[in-house]
RODO-2510 file (C-alpha; in nm, 4 decimals, decimal comma):
residues 562
     n   res          X          Y          Z
     1     m    11,8521    11,5732     6,5844
     2     t    11,5283    11,4771     6,7616
     3     q    11,5039    11,6201     7,1117
     4     p    11,4264    11,3776     7,3988
     5     k    11,0866    11,5362     7,4613
     6     d    10,9951    11,5158     7,0932
     7     r    11,1068    11,1521     7,0803
     8     l    10,8830    11,0635     7,3738
     9     e    10,5848    11,2508     7,2294
    10     q    10,6304    11,0730     6,8958
    11     a    10,6386    10,7363     7,0743
    12     k    10,3237    10,8319     7,2618
    13     e    10,1497    10,9197     6,9357
    14     r    10,2478    10,5810     6,7864
    15     w    10,1089    10,4136     7,0995
    16     r     9,7779    10,5985     7,0485
    17     k     9,7519    10,5099     6,6793
    18     e     9,8523    10,1460     6,7187
    19     d     9,8166     9,9917     7,0663
    20     l     9,5388    10,2126     7,1985
    21     a     9,3454    10,1994     6,8711
    22     r     9,3532     9,8164     6,8741
    23     a     9,2345     9,8110     7,2350
    24     l     8,9489    10,0517     7,1664
    25     a     8,8364     9,8465     6,8668
    26     k     8,7813     9,5553     7,1094
    27     s     8,6568     9,7543     7,4077
    28     p     8,5437    10,1128     7,3385
    29     l     8,5815    10,3799     7,6030
    30     r     8,3144    10,3693     7,8725
    31     r     8,2294    10,7312     7,7995
    32     g     8,3026    10,9726     7,5192
    33     e     8,5017    11,2193     7,7276
    34     f     8,6739    11,2114     8,0644
    35     h     8,7056    11,5177     8,2858
    36     t     8,7322    11,6076     8,6524
    37     d     8,4318    11,7149     8,8539
    38     s     8,5373    12,0734     8,7831
    39     g     8,5361    12,0112     8,4102
    40     i     8,9126    11,9845     8,3578
    41     p     8,9788    11,7417     8,0680
    42     v     9,1559    11,4217     8,1726
    43     p     9,4038    11,2947     7,9112
    44     d     9,4321    10,9229     7,8448
    45     l     9,7950    10,9099     7,9550
    46     l    10,0641    11,1384     8,0933
    47     t    10,4420    11,1063     8,0537
    48     p    10,7458    11,3176     8,1532
    49     a    10,6954    11,5079     7,8273
    50     d    10,3666    11,6473     7,9593
    51     v    10,5179    11,8126     8,2665
    52     g    10,8575    11,9427     8,1592
    53     e    11,1662    11,8977     7,9430
    54     p    11,2958    11,5476     8,0189
    55     s    11,6624    11,4765     7,9568
    56     a    11,7836    11,2012     7,7275
    57     e    11,8626    10,9897     8,0367
    58     e    11,5131    11,0412     8,1791
    59     v    11,3503    10,9420     7,8512
    60     a    11,5737    10,6362     7,8226
    61     k    11,4782    10,5255     8,1751
    62     y    11,1119    10,5870     8,1013
    63     e    11,1283    10,3739     7,7867
    64     r    11,3254    10,0981     7,9616
    65     d    11,1436    10,0721     8,2952
    66     l    10,7955    10,2185     8,2422
    67     g    10,6955    10,2279     7,8766
    68     f    10,3344    10,2704     7,7750
    69     p    10,0317    10,0803     7,9083
    70     g     9,9882     9,7569     7,7161
    71     q    10,3517     9,7621     7,6070
    72     f    10,6587     9,5828     7,7415
    73     p    10,7523     9,5849     8,0295
    74     y    10,3870     9,6567     8,1287
    75     t    10,4816     9,8564     8,4394
    76     r    10,2023    10,1022     8,3620
    77     g     9,9373     9,8356     8,3092
    78     p     9,8553     9,5300     8,0983
    79     q     9,6018     9,7081     7,8733
    80     p     9,6436    10,0365     7,6843
    81     s     9,3153    10,1902     7,8015
    82     m     9,2940    10,0234     8,1446
    83     y     8,9795    10,1304     8,3335
    84     r     8,8826    10,3910     8,0740
    85     g     8,7827    10,0980     7,8531
    86     r     8,6728     9,8467     8,1143
    87     l     8,6550     9,8508     8,4913
    88     w     8,8147     9,5760     8,6935
    89     t     8,5975     9,2709     8,7657
    90     m     8,4288     9,3141     9,1024
    91     r     8,4205     8,9859     9,2891
    92     q     8,2942     8,9026     9,6344
    93     f     8,4047     8,5792     9,7928
    94     a     8,0978     8,3629     9,8493
    95     g     8,0791     8,0142     9,9832
    96     f     7,9288     7,8818    10,3040
    97     g     7,6992     7,6126    10,4334
    98     t     7,5225     7,4024    10,1735
    99     p     7,5361     7,4500     9,7952
   100     q     7,1802     7,5913     9,8189
   101     d     7,2993     7,8555    10,0689
   102     t     7,5854     7,9647     9,8434
   103     n     7,3704     7,9592     9,5310
   104     r     7,1343     8,2055     9,6995
   105     r     7,4298     8,4268     9,7986
   106     f     7,5644     8,4180     9,4401
   107     k     7,2309     8,5394     9,3063
   108     y     7,2025     8,8061     9,5760
   109     l     7,5459     8,9487     9,4932
   110     l     7,4863     8,9356     9,1166
   111     e     7,1638     9,1313     9,1685
   112     h     7,3624     9,3944     9,3624
   113     g     7,6205     9,4545     9,0915
   114     m     7,8873     9,1893     9,1366
   115     t     8,0382     9,1079     8,7966
   116     g     8,2105     8,7757     8,8652
   117     l     8,1543     8,4770     9,0940
   118     s     8,4182     8,3880     9,3517
   119     t     8,3751     8,0574     9,5299
   120     a     8,5154     7,9513     9,8664
   121     f     8,5117     7,5825     9,9611
   122     d     8,5082     7,4290    10,3067
   123     m     8,8076     7,2688    10,4751
   124     p     8,7128     6,9051    10,3994
   125     a     8,6943     6,9838    10,0264
   126     l     9,0254     7,1704    10,0382
   127     m     9,1928     6,8729    10,2081
   128     g     9,0412     6,6138     9,9771
   129     y     8,7822     6,4597    10,2101
   130     d     8,4094     6,4015    10,1732
   131     a     8,1551     6,5429    10,4181
   132     d     8,1134     6,2042    10,5901
   133     h     8,4846     6,1481    10,6595
   134     p     8,5769     6,1442    11,0307
   135     l     8,8273     6,4268    10,9756
   136     s     8,5471     6,6436    10,8332
   137     r     8,3515     6,6469    11,1582
   138     g     8,2818     7,0019    11,2755
   139     e     8,4147     7,1608    10,9547
   140     v     8,1438     7,0913    10,6960
   141     g     8,0301     7,4192    10,5388
   142     r     8,2105     7,6268    10,8019
   143     e     8,4647     7,8292    10,6054
   144     g     8,3234     7,7721    10,2579
   145     v     8,0642     7,5735    10,0706
   146     a     8,0495     7,1991    10,1285
   147     v     8,0947     6,9897     9,8136
   148     s     8,1517     6,6170     9,7726
   149     t     8,0028     6,5222     9,4332
   150     l     7,8879     6,6596     9,1001
   151     k     7,5381     6,6833     9,2515
   152     d     7,6624     6,9565     9,4857
   153     f     7,8024     7,1555     9,1916
   154     e     7,4757     7,1175     9,0027
   155     i     7,2967     7,2811     9,2951
   156     l     7,5722     7,5382     9,3475
   157     f     7,5391     7,6788     8,9939
   158     d     7,1690     7,6166     8,9408
   159     g     7,0111     7,9013     8,7442
   160     i     7,3451     8,0713     8,6770
   161     p     7,4335     8,0802     8,3030
   162     l     7,7968     7,9729     8,2970
   163     d     7,8547     8,1143     7,9488
   164     r     7,7670     8,4646     8,0750
   165     v     7,9638     8,4892     8,4000
   166     t     8,3260     8,4298     8,4912
   167     t     8,3888     8,2143     8,7946
   168     s     8,6828     8,2022     9,0313
   169     m     8,7240     7,8957     9,2511
   170     t     8,9580     7,9032     9,5496
   171     i     9,0650     7,5426     9,5787
   172     n     9,4083     7,3902     9,5350
   173     a     9,4978     7,0336     9,6333
   174     s     9,1662     6,8981     9,4998
   175     a     9,1276     7,1580     9,2233
   176     i     9,1174     6,9025     8,9425
   177     f     8,7955     6,7572     9,0866
   178     a     8,6338     7,1026     9,1128
   179     l     8,7278     7,1985     8,7575
   180     a     8,5944     6,8690     8,6233
   181     c     8,2657     6,9282     8,8073
   182     y     8,2380     7,2804     8,6646
   183     v     8,2906     7,1465     8,3113
   184     a     8,0324     6,8728     8,3705
   185     v     7,7736     7,1235     8,5012
   186     a     7,8329     7,3453     8,1990
   187     e     7,7778     7,0503     7,9662
   188     k     7,4447     6,9840     8,1365
   189     q     7,3568     7,3500     8,0680
   190     g     7,4556     7,3054     7,7028
   191     v     7,7643     7,5255     7,7402
   192     p     8,0785     7,3887     7,5695
   193     q     8,4141     7,3989     7,7468
   194     e     8,5581     7,6560     7,5097
   195     k     8,3010     7,9137     7,6235
   196     l     8,3787     7,8833     7,9946
   197     g     8,5646     8,1788     8,1420
   198     g     8,7237     8,1974     8,4815
   199     t     9,0038     8,0877     8,7095
   200     i     9,0731     7,8056     8,9492
   201     q     9,3392     7,8821     9,2069
   202     n     9,5183     7,5458     9,1900
   203     d     9,8489     7,6852     9,3222
   204     v     9,9742     7,3848     9,5143
   205     l    10,3270     7,5138     9,5688
   206     k    10,2066     7,7971     9,7920
   207     e    10,0217     7,5370    10,0007
   208     y    10,3540     7,3935    10,1158
   209     i    10,4910     7,7442    10,1658
   210     a    10,1994     7,8993    10,3523
   211     q     9,8455     7,7610    10,3650
   212     k     9,9232     7,3960    10,4481
   213     e     9,6260     7,2324    10,2743
   214     w     9,7479     6,9417    10,0648
   215     v     9,6713     6,5854     9,9573
   216     v    10,0029     6,4565     9,8209
   217     g    10,3596     6,5867     9,8052
   218     p    10,4897     6,8827     9,6011
   219     r    10,6116     6,6916     9,2972
   220     p    10,3017     6,4790     9,2191
   221     a    10,0813     6,7759     9,3090
   222     t    10,2703     6,9904     9,0568
   223     r    10,2262     6,7156     8,7968
   224     i     9,8469     6,7456     8,8413
   225     v     9,8669     7,1241     8,7936
   226     v    10,0660     7,0779     8,4727
   227     d     9,8063     6,8277     8,3468
   228     m     9,5368     7,0901     8,4031
   229     i     9,7375     7,3612     8,2266
   230     e     9,7957     7,1285     7,9314
   231     y     9,4282     7,0311     7,9124
   232     t     9,2878     7,3822     7,9334
   233     a     9,5405     7,5145     7,6817
   234     k     9,3916     7,2718     7,4285
   235     s     9,0250     7,2669     7,5280
   236     m     8,9385     7,5741     7,7384
   237     p     9,0951     7,8862     7,5831
   238     r     8,9120     8,1284     7,8162
   239     w     9,0039     7,9446     8,1363
   240     h     9,2988     8,0104     8,3685
   241     p     9,3857     7,6753     8,5327
   242     v     9,6187     7,8223     8,7940
   243     s     9,6112     8,1502     8,9831
   244     i     9,9526     8,1810     9,1402
   245     s     9,8684     8,3058     9,4846
   246     g    10,0741     8,5475     9,6874
   247     y     9,7696     8,6152     9,9013
   248     h     9,8156     8,3219    10,1361
   249     i    10,1919     8,3732    10,1457
   250     r    10,1328     8,7293    10,2682
   251     e     9,8618     8,6206    10,5118
   252     a    10,1131     8,3771    10,6647
   253     g    10,3391     8,6686    10,7561
   254     a    10,5505     8,7473    10,4490
   255     t    10,6558     9,1010    10,3657
   256     a    10,5424     9,2581    10,0378
   257     v    10,8812     9,1804     9,8806
   258     q    10,8714     8,8182     9,9992
   259     e    10,5158     8,7808     9,8736
   260     l    10,6229     8,9094     9,5337
   261     a    10,9354     8,6946     9,5101
   262     f    10,7930     8,3629     9,6314
   263     t    10,4795     8,4038     9,4208
   264     l    10,6691     8,4820     9,1026
   265     a    10,9025     8,1903     9,1805
   266     d    10,5986     7,9591     9,2016
   267     g    10,4748     8,0864     8,8658
   268     f    10,8122     8,0432     8,6992
   269     g    10,8316     7,6945     8,8527
   270     y    10,5067     7,5934     8,6790
   271     v    10,6372     7,7329     8,3493
   272     e    10,9581     7,5310     8,3928
   273     e    10,7638     7,2104     8,4561
   274     c    10,5431     7,2739     8,1529
   275     k    10,8522     7,3228     7,9387
   276     k    10,9809     6,9841     8,0585
   277     r    10,6484     6,8388     7,9435
   278     g    10,7253     6,9771     7,5962
   279     m    10,4656     7,2514     7,5994
   280     d    10,5217     7,5769     7,4126
   281     v    10,5859     7,8624     7,6565
   282     d    10,3381     8,0842     7,4712
   283     d    10,0638     7,8258     7,5253
   284     v    10,1524     7,7985     7,8941
   285     a    10,1851     8,1671     7,9767
   286     a     9,8422     8,2509     7,8384
   287     r     9,6967     8,0166     8,1043
   288     l     9,8513     8,1895     8,4049
   289     s     9,7128     8,4608     8,6307
   290     f     9,8296     8,5946     8,9664
   291     f     9,6545     8,6682     9,2947
   292     w     9,7969     8,9303     9,5318
   293     d     9,7259     9,0424     9,8856
   294     v     9,6813     9,4169     9,9394
   295     h     9,8006     9,5331    10,2794
   296     n     9,8060     9,8653    10,4630
   297     d    10,1312    10,0231    10,3381
   298     f     9,9541    10,2146    10,0623
   299     f    10,2402    10,3129     9,8317
   300     e    10,4381     9,9920     9,8818
   301     e    10,1382     9,7896     9,7669
   302     i    10,1016    10,0009     9,4507
   303     a    10,4735     9,9628     9,3804
   304     k    10,4443     9,5851     9,4273
   305     f    10,1889     9,5552     9,1467
   306     r    10,3996     9,7635     8,9100
   307     a    10,7234     9,5787     8,9922
   308     a    10,5473     9,2432     8,9516
   309     r    10,4466     9,3209     8,5939
   310     r    10,7944     9,4427     8,5047
   311     i    10,9813     9,1456     8,6523
   312     y    10,7406     8,8954     8,5006
   313     a    10,7660     9,0499     8,1536
   314     r    11,1452     9,0457     8,1548
   315     v    11,1821     8,6933     8,2914
   316     m    10,9260     8,5496     8,0509
   317     r    11,1004     8,7153     7,7569
   318     d    11,4641     8,6762     7,8558
   319     k    11,4676     8,3419     8,0417
   320     f    11,1778     8,1512     7,8871
   321     a    11,1955     8,3054     7,5361
   322     a    10,8263     8,3959     7,5225
   323     r    10,7385     8,5602     7,1931
   324     k    10,3766     8,6750     7,2231
   325     p    10,2970     8,9949     7,4156
   326     l    10,0223     8,8113     7,6074
   327     s    10,2843     8,5681     7,7380
   328     m    10,4749     8,8542     7,8997
   329     t    10,1651     9,0197     8,0462
   330     l    10,0995     8,9495     8,4131
   331     r     9,7256     8,9393     8,4797
   332     t     9,6167     9,0166     8,8327
   333     h     9,3424     8,9434     9,0834
   334     a     9,3741     9,1107     9,4222
   335     q     9,2107     9,0784     9,7611
   336     t     9,2316     9,3108    10,0567
   337     a     9,4288     9,1759    10,3511
   338     g     9,2278     8,9479    10,5749
   339     v     9,5085     8,9398    10,8292
   340     s     9,4880     9,3192    10,8683
   341     l     9,1262     9,3034    10,9872
   342     t     9,0709     9,3331    11,3601
   343     a     8,8080     9,1856    11,5892
   344     q     8,8424     9,4965    11,8040
   345     q     8,6444     9,7944    11,6693
   346     p     8,5400     9,5973    11,3568
   347     y     8,3933     9,9021    11,1798
   348     n     8,7501    10,0298    11,1433
   349     n     8,7897     9,7456    10,8962
   350     v     8,5715     9,9318    10,6447
   351     v     8,8353    10,2063    10,6305
   352     r     9,1225     9,9593    10,6023
   353     v     8,9500     9,7775    10,3179
   354     a     8,8771    10,1023    10,1328
   355     l     9,2432    10,2096    10,1447
   356     q     9,3641     9,8668    10,0391
   357     a     9,1135     9,8475     9,7540
   358     l     9,2203    10,1899     9,6302
   359     a     9,5840    10,0768     9,6335
   360     a     9,4935     9,7714     9,4237
   361     v     9,3124     9,9888     9,1692
   362     l     9,5954    10,2414     9,1523
   363     g     9,8299     9,9446     9,1113
   364     g     9,6332     9,8308     8,8064
   365     t     9,4530     9,5128     8,9133
   366     q     9,2131     9,3423     8,6689
   367     s     8,9965     9,1835     8,9355
   368     l     8,9320     9,2675     9,2997
   369     h     8,7703     9,1201     9,6094
   370     t     8,7094     9,3421     9,9102
   371     n     8,6873     9,1775    10,2514
   372     s     8,3907     9,2320    10,4793
   373     l     8,4198     9,4029    10,8166
   374     d     8,3046     9,0939    11,0088
   375     e     8,5443     8,8349    10,8664
   376     t     8,7539     8,8142    11,1812
   377     y     8,4488     8,6550    11,3438
   378     a     8,2895     8,4450    11,0713
   379     l     8,2019     8,4307    10,7051
   380     p     8,0351     8,7603    10,6077
   381     t     7,6704     8,8441    10,6508
   382     e     7,4832     8,9711    10,3448
   383     e     7,4875     9,3261    10,4815
   384     a     7,8633     9,3201    10,5417
   385     a     7,9305     9,1671    10,1989
   386     t     7,7180     9,4379    10,0365
   387     t     7,9161     9,7119    10,2148
   388     a     8,2378     9,5539    10,0869
   389     l     8,1019     9,5499     9,7312
   390     r     7,9810     9,9090     9,7638
   391     t     8,3387    10,0044     9,8562
   392     q     8,4561     9,8933     9,5126
   393     q     8,1645    10,0634     9,3413
   394     i     8,2342    10,3962     9,5145
   395     i     8,5985    10,3786     9,4039
   396     a     8,4899    10,2921     9,0500
   397     y     8,2140    10,5461     9,0022
   398     e     8,2852    10,8316     9,2433
   399     s     8,6601    10,8666     9,3056
   400     g     8,7768    10,9542     8,9530
   401     v     9,0745    10,7176     8,9629
   402     d     8,9356    10,5286     8,6632
   403     r     8,9710    10,8294     8,4334
   404     v     9,3442    10,8126     8,3585
   405     v     9,5882    10,5249     8,3166
   406     d     9,8467    10,4764     8,5953
   407     p     9,7849    10,8155     8,7617
   408     l    10,0750    10,7888     9,0095
   409     a    10,3484    10,7139     8,7539
   410     g    10,6306    10,9636     8,7759
   411     s    10,5988    11,0131     9,1510
   412     y    10,9577    11,0198     9,2799
   413     y    10,8579    10,8132     9,5814
   414     l    10,6560    10,5564     9,3909
   415     e    10,9222    10,5043     9,1241
   416     y    11,1855    10,4663     9,3971
   417     l    10,9711    10,2061     9,5743
   418     t    10,9037    10,0212     9,2487
   419     d    11,2760    10,0034     9,1693
   420     e    11,3679     9,8939     9,5234
   421     t    11,0944     9,6323     9,5307
   422     e    11,2184     9,4923     9,2008
   423     k    11,5803     9,4824     9,3175
   424     r    11,5025     9,3049     9,6451
   425     c    11,2668     9,0609     9,4765
   426     l    11,5297     8,9670     9,2185
   427     a    11,7790     8,8941     9,4977
   428     i    11,5374     8,6374     9,6460
   429     l    11,4681     8,4872     9,3026
   430     d    11,8439     8,4497     9,2480
   431     k    11,8783     8,2625     9,5783
   432     i    11,5926     8,0274     9,4858
   433     e    11,7652     7,9598     9,1542
   434     r    12,0881     7,8723     9,3374
   435     l    11,8963     7,6337     9,5631
   436     g    11,7814     7,4405     9,2559
   437     g    11,4424     7,5986     9,1831
   438     i    11,1274     7,6611     9,3796
   439     i    11,0214     7,2973     9,4267
   440     r    11,3596     7,2131     9,5774
   441     a    11,3500     7,5322     9,7864
   442     v    11,0084     7,4345     9,9227
   443     e    11,1287     7,0840    10,0037
   444     e    11,4209     7,2384    10,1926
   445     g    11,1884     7,4776    10,3778
   446     y    11,3561     7,8011    10,2623
   447     p    11,0428     8,0110    10,1938
   448     q    10,8750     7,8738    10,5056
   449     r    11,1636     7,9851    10,7300
   450     e    11,1831     8,3306    10,5751
   451     i    10,8098     8,3902    10,6216
   452     a    10,8184     8,2642    10,9802
   453     d    11,0978     8,5106    11,0599
   454     s    10,9039     8,8011    10,9084
   455     a    10,5835     8,7060    11,0912
   456     y    10,7728     8,6874    11,4197
   457     q    10,9307     9,0298    11,3644
   458     w    10,5914     9,1860    11,2830
   459     q    10,4324     9,0439    11,5960
   460     r    10,7215     9,1650    11,8127
   461     e    10,6677     9,5174    11,6802
   462     v    10,2960     9,4981    11,7597
   463     d    10,3552     9,3550    12,1075
   464     s    10,6112     9,6236    12,1917
   465     g    10,3861     9,9022    12,0634
   466     e    10,6397    10,0056    11,7992
   467     r    10,3814     9,9189    11,5320
   468     k    10,0436    10,0775    11,6047
   469     i     9,7222     9,8915    11,5223
   470     v     9,4248    10,1223    11,5745
   471     g     9,1780     9,9693    11,8176
   472     v     9,4201     9,6950    11,9223
   473     n     9,7287     9,8465    12,0857
   474     a     9,6334    10,2099    12,0207
   475     f     9,3075    10,3961    12,0808
   476     a     9,1502    10,0844    12,2271
   477     r     8,8113    10,0810    12,3923
   478     e     8,5541     9,8373    12,5233
   479     h     8,4614     9,5511    12,2923
   480     e     8,1597     9,6044    12,0652
   481     a     7,9428     9,3182    11,9402
   482     i     7,8291     9,2963    11,5781
   483     p     7,5923     9,0579    11,3938
   484     t     7,7665     8,7495    11,2555
   485     l     7,6749     8,4668    11,0222
   486     k     7,5922     8,1402    11,1975
   487     i     7,6299     7,8054    11,0213
   488     d     7,3630     7,5682    11,1502
   489     e     7,4584     7,2172    11,2597
   490     s     7,2009     7,0830    11,0126
   491     v     7,4380     7,1692    10,7261
   492     s     7,6589     6,8705    10,8041
   493     r     7,3647     6,6304    10,8305
   494     e     7,2143     6,7567    10,5046
   495     q     7,5439     6,7218    10,3186
   496     i     7,6051     6,3696    10,4459
   497     e     7,2504     6,2653    10,3562
   498     r     7,2879     6,4025    10,0010
   499     l     7,6262     6,2327     9,9639
   500     q     7,4881     5,8977    10,0758
   501     a     7,1878     5,9371     9,8435
   502     v     7,4223     5,9957     9,5498
   503     k     7,6224     5,6854     9,6351
   504     r     7,3047     5,4764     9,6546
   505     s     7,1676     5,6019     9,3227
   506     r     7,4841     5,5911     9,1109
   507     n     7,6074     5,2927     8,9104
   508     s     7,8651     5,1550     9,1552
   509     r     8,0356     4,9320     8,9014
   510     e     8,0784     5,2233     8,6615
   511     a     8,2121     5,4428     8,9421
   512     q     8,4764     5,1848     9,0341
   513     e     8,5790     5,1496     8,6696
   514     k     8,6247     5,5251     8,6403
   515     l     8,8345     5,5357     8,9594
   516     r     9,0572     5,2571     8,8226
   517     a     9,1074     5,4674     8,5088
   518     v     9,2160     5,7609     8,7284
   519     e     9,4641     5,5327     8,9059
   520     e     9,6004     5,4062     8,5751
   521     a     9,6549     5,7640     8,4586
   522     c     9,8333     5,8484     8,7861
   523     r    10,0748     5,5586     8,7313
   524     s    10,1405     5,6578     8,3697
   525     e    10,2086     5,9777     8,1820
   526     k     9,8486     6,0195     8,0693
   527     n     9,6811     6,3532     8,1339
   528     l     9,4597     6,3211     8,4422
   529     m     9,1847     6,5637     8,3383
   530     p     8,9936     6,3286     8,1016
   531     p     8,9674     6,0345     8,3460
   532     v     8,8828     6,2631     8,6391
   533     l     8,6123     6,4265     8,4265
   534     e     8,4661     6,0852     8,3472
   535     a     8,4828     5,9877     8,7155
   536     v     8,2970     6,3049     8,8101
   537     k     8,0232     6,2328     8,5571
   538     a     7,9866     5,8873     8,7119
   539     y     7,9330     6,0655     9,0472
   540     c     8,2579     5,9484     9,2038
   541     t     8,3192     6,1633     9,5080
   542     l     8,5901     6,4189     9,5775
   543     g     8,7234     6,1987     9,8561
   544     e     8,7323     5,8901     9,6349
   545     v     8,9336     6,0682     9,3658
   546     c     9,1758     6,2142     9,6214
   547     d     9,2086     5,8730     9,7860
   548     v     9,3359     5,7423     9,4527
   549     f     9,6033     6,0145     9,4587
   550     r     9,6960     5,9212     9,8169
   551     k     9,7080     5,5514     9,7228
   552     v     9,9455     5,6087     9,4321
   553     w    10,1669     5,8851     9,5707
   554     g    10,1188     5,8613     9,9476
   555     a     9,9701     6,1115    10,1908
   556     y    10,2062     6,4031    10,2489
   557     r    10,3460     6,4981    10,5892
   558     e    10,5617     6,8072    10,6259
   559     k    10,8946     6,7609    10,7975
   560     g    10,9672     7,0050    11,0760
   561     s    11,2215     7,2827    11,0261
   562     y    11,3557     7,5484    11,2597
***
């Protein structure tokens, strides 16, 4: 009879010969041998069999709840070799002022070692308005790059080979316009759609839950997301058309468990809607990625990542009948917690970001953005953004955490937290199911109320001093000034002038024809991506396309709830 330890070691050897070998054939190890700074060899993976004589029950739990990296339920990571084969993608959020300003920042960060572009857009673009709209006044280029037409995207990505970088775009309600512009710019560069790699956030459901930037209501907005998933599944195999975003849910005041539950519920909601469309779940799931906040509770954040992969794998297999391993693999981008940064003693933020980034890496993220120390004041300066990038690089190249897969697995505390996080998340998911699904829950205001309660409780703890925030309600001192990025008033004038020049030079009759085609698609069951792409090429504006959506489906106003 095979002993439990022998059984686990045999399974590990099969994993090496099969899963790990396949992974290394695609992405060889970054170095021939891994060892500590003292010369101690670092094995690729450790299990209970490496540190004792596990019982049959311990081995059974390991196989059920942890498994091996790259194997169901993916608790220990989505790839067999993890960072030994390839480091996470290092992104730095960039986007401010004019497209020329952001283009220069892109090139600066790429020169300093950034490995993927991450684009922030200004408030008018996020809300579906052009730079010259009255509601845009005072906001053009302030919290991201200002874009209104394809011309802006041409400038934004000028000199950047889109077949050799991956791009993330943080835009939701008007995401279809941004994706169409990106495709059109690539075509002008001679890059076909199938070679474009990247992600567009496009998670409209979390807008109603947390961020509150929308154009139309939840149901038509979700229809647009499904159109984009369907289109990219057929035409853009390297593109992720939705990044289900817990980040903004957490920034609004959710706990880690609430962030996990509401975010997964959003993702499962998109899968459900795609199934109603008649799409194969294995085509849909390959399009999805997730975006998590990383807060200060170090071990809870690591447990959240591990629980997320496990829950997702089981639900995709057991509820949605996914068959392909990729369909059960949760892919992750992470960003350190903006809401944890303080205006008081801003250099403390460097330490917070470093701890949060380390938690994301130990949790197994595939992509990471580290916030800059000055982001409580303004968009980051180049110096602050470089320090944030250097934080990732120090973790990657100096800390040693890249040398072994899932180094904290087996910690009694971490496994307890992972199990508890999973259990509490599933309870919330069950309640959402009883309410009729996530779209219905959002319409009823359930996630919004839960997050508001958590945010209120957190603030009460800070105000009472029960929760210590260094430099704020503990160890405070006199305010210190730091350099900040200033957005010049000329940005708005320049954007409006370029927008008006585009309108004067375009073929107005053609533009109106393309907008009518978008409206026709809205009123039918046609996929919206092709007509929006044609409208973009005719230099229809972001506001004009979104106005069509508002005309057909009505502008959305949230009802109050208490």
